[in-house]
C-alpha positions, 0 to 999 in steps of 0.5 A, spaced: 386 050 795 391 046 799 388 039 796 388 042 789 396 044 790 398 037 793 394 033 787 399 028 784 403 028 791 402 021 793 409 021 796 407 025 802 404 019 806 407 013 802 414 011 800 421 012 803 423 017 807 427 020 802 421 020 797 417 024 802 422 029 804 422 031 796 415 031 796 414 036 802 419 040 799 416 040 792 409 042 796 413 048 799 415 050 792 408 050 790 405 054 796 410 059 796 407 064 791 400 063 795 404 065 801 407 071 798 401 073 796 398 073 803 404 076 806 404 082 801 396 083 802 395 085 810 387 084 809 389 076 808 393 076 814 387 078 819 381 074 817 374 074 820 372 069 825 366 065 825 362 069 831 364 076 827 361 073 820 355 071 825 354 078 828 354 081 821 349 076 818 344 077 824 345 085 823 343 084 816 337 079 818 335 084 823 335 090 818 331 086 813 326 084 818 325 091 820 324 093 813 319 088 811 315 089 817 315 097 815 313 095 808 307 090 811 305 095 816 305 101 811 301 096 806 296 095 812 295 102 814 294 104 807 288 099 806 285 101 812 286 108 812 279 110 810 275 104 812 271 104 819 273 098 823 267 096 827 261 097 822 262 091 817 264 095 811 259 101 811 262 108 811 264 112 817 259 116 820 253 113 816 253 106 820 247 103 823 250 104 830 251 111 829 244 112 827 241 108 833 245 112 838 243 119 835 235 116 835 236 114 842 239 120 845 234 124 842 228 120 845 232 120 851 232 128 851 225 128 850 223 123 855 219 127 860 221 123 866 228 125 866 
C-alpha cells in the first residue's frame, strides 16, 4: 500500500533538500487518512505474527487430516464389513479351510487310538 501512495513522488530520494522535504510532507498528508483509520480501529493495531499464523495453519491442517483419515477409515470399514479376510472371497463360515477343519476334527474324534 505504501508504494501506491508514493507513486509520482520521485523527489523523496532525488532533488534538492527543499524538494525532498516538500515530497515528505506531501507523503505524510497522503498517509494521514490511512493512519487515522488504523488508530481508530483497535484490531489493526495488534497484528498477528508469523508464528501465530503458522500455528493456525498447522491446527487447520491437523483437523483436516483427522477428518480425511476418518473418512478413509469409514470407507474401508464399510467395504470390508461382511467380507472375510482369509478365505479368498468366499462367505464367512463356508470357506474350504473351515470344512477341512471340521472334517479333520470329526476324523480325529473317531480315531480309536486317541
